[in-house]
N, C-alpha and C positions, 0 to 999 in steps of 0.2 A: 504494500499499500504506500509506503513511503517513496518507492520509486515512481508510482503514479502521481504523487504530489510534488515530484521533482526535488525531493530533499536527499541530502548526501548520505543518510542512513540507509537509503535504498540499496538494493543489490548492485545497482550499477551507478551508484552515487547520484541517482536522480537524473541521470543523462539519458535513460533508456526510454522513458515513457511507456506506453503499452505495446510498442512493437519491437523493443530491443532489450527485453529483460535477459540478464545474464548472471550466473552464479556458478563459477567453476568449482566451488566447494561442494556443491551438489550435483556436479557434472551435468548442469544445464547450461548448454552452450549457445543459448540465445534464440530469440525470434528474428525474423528477417522482413524488412518492409517490402524487399523485392520479391515479386511472385516467383516462386520456385528457387529463391536464393539459397535456402537451407539445404537443398538436396546435394549439390556438390561439396558443401561443408561436411555433410554427414559421411559422404564417401571418404573424403579426407581424414576424418576422425577414425573411421573404421580402418582405413589402411595403416594409420599410425599404430593403432592397437595391434594390428596383425604383424607389422614389422617389428614392434617391440615385444611380440609374444604374449601380449595380454588377452586373456579369455574374457572378452567383453561383447555386448550387443549394443549397437548404436541404433537408436529409434528416432525416425525423422517424421514429423508431421506436416502435411501440406494439404491444400484443398484441390478439388478437381480441376480448377482453372490451371493450376501449375502443371498439369499433365499435358497441356498444349504448348508448353514452353520447351525450348531447346535444352535447358539444364535437366529436364526430366529424362530426356532420351540419352544424353550424354552420361548421366549418372547411372542410369540402368545398365548401359553398355559397360561402363568401367567396373561396376560393382560385380558384374558377372564374370568379366575378363580376370579380375583379381580375386574372385571368390571371397567378397567381403561380407562379414557378419552385419548387414544393415537390414532393419526392419522398416520398410517404407510404408507408412500408414497414410492412406489418402482419405480425407474426410470429404466425402462426396455429398454436399448439401444442395446440389442441383443448380445453384444460381450464381456460383463464384461471387463476384462483386455485384452483379445485377443482371447478368445475361444468362438464359437458360442454357444447360449443357447441350441440348440438341441444336442450339443456334450457334454454337462456338466450336464444336468438335463433330467431325464427321462419323468418328466411331465413338459411340457413347458407352460401350462396354469397355470399361477402363482396364480390366483385367487382361483383355486381349492385347492391349499395348505393352503391358509389363511382360506378358507371356512370349511376345514376339522376340524378347531379348533373352528368352530361356529362364526367366526370373519365375519362381513358384508364385502363383497369384491366387488369391482367394477373396470372395465377396462375403461380408457379413452384415447383419441388420445393426447398423450403428445406434439404433434406438434401444437396443437389448443389452443391458449392462452385462448379464451373464454370457450371452453369445459373444460379445466382444472379449471378454475375459478369457473364454475358452479358445477363441482363435488366436489370441495374443500368446497364450501359453504354448499352443501348438507351434506357432511361428518361432517363438524364442527357443523352444526345444530343438527345432530343426536348425537354427542358426548356430546354436552352441555345438551341434553335432557336425558343423563344418559343411553344411549343405548349400552354402552360399546365401545370396540376398533373398529376401521375401517381401511380397508386396501384398498389403492387406487394405482392400477398399471397404470402408465403413459407410454405408448408405445412410445418411442422416438428414437433418433439416435444421435451417437456421430460423429461429422464432422472431428475432429482431432484425431491424434494418442492419445493412452492412456497416454503416457509420451514421453519425448524427445528420449528414447532409444527404442521406439516401432517402427519396420520397417513396420508394418501394412501389413504383407504377408497373413493375414487371410481374406482379403476382396478385392474386385475389386475397382479400382479408380472410374469406371463408377457407381458403386452402391452409392459411397460417393456423387458424383455429382448429381445423381438422388434425393437423399435424401435432398440435400441442396435446392432444388427447393421447398420443403415443410417446410423449416426452419420456426420456430415459428414467427420470426421477419418479415421474407418475407411475409408470409400468412397473418399476422395481419396487416401490412402496406396495403397490397392489400385490405383487408376488409374495413379498415378505409377510403381509397381513394374511394372505391365503394359506401360507405355510405355518402360520402361528407363531412367526418370529419376531413380529413387530406390533405392539399395541398402539392405540391412540395416544396414551400416556408417553410411550416410548418415542414416538414421533414428535410429540410436543416438546419433549425434553431435548431432543436432537436439535430441533429448530431453535430452541432457546440458547443452546450451546453455540450454535453456528452464528446467531445474531450477536451473541456476546463477544466472539472472536472478531467478528468484522468490526464492532464498535471499538474494541481494544486496538485493532490495527489502524483505524481511522484516527484514533486518538493519538496514537504513537506518531502517525505520519504528520498530524497537525502540529505536534510539539517538535518535530524535527527541525533541523538547521539548514539553511541554504548554503550552498557552496560559495566561497568568497569570489569576488570578481577576479582576483589575482589568479585563481586556478582555471580561468576560462580556457586557456589553451592547453591544459594538461590532457594527457591521453590521446592527443592527436597522433603523436608518434610514440613508439615504444620507449620506455624508460630503462630498459635493461642495460646493464654495463657489462662489457667484456674486458678481458685483459687486466 
């Protein structure tokens, strides 16, 4: 939250905003404002791990719009050639920034594109928490077994506008409301209740806990400090020293 408020206590010292969060301590190597920009970075991270003999899986998230970018095809190709342990997770919410998938890409079955590079590809209901968990576990096991990169298409939906400047003229409000009934939280809560694993009191307690955590994060961010103007040009270039 401090990052979103532009405070130096944020994970990127307040410089990242919503699109450039970065925390190497948690091995979260950042979002990217360039469509598809994270794909080649993921390939590079996985290559470094392989060259250093580290048994790790690199997970890269991107939207269906990125599948039409050159970086996607380059990354698929290299990941297969070098047999890299990358889990490519495509969040297909059908509209990218605001253009329907069928109006922007000639092949709308995205797994076919990944498969054309000999990447193992699977589609899963991105609105089903348990289905995504199972698919992710299967993919991670294959990656750790050295079977090369894996492409997982999660078919999902975006409930809100792409940004505050998006008038959402490309879809009907009724469509949005219909998809909301299949929201991951809604359906997972229903599943837990049906299994007798979550009561009304449990749910209310969880919601209070989440609300308290958010309030605490907001308070921390508001009390944070601004970076001094003197540091404006820091981090433009590496500060590492050699010799």
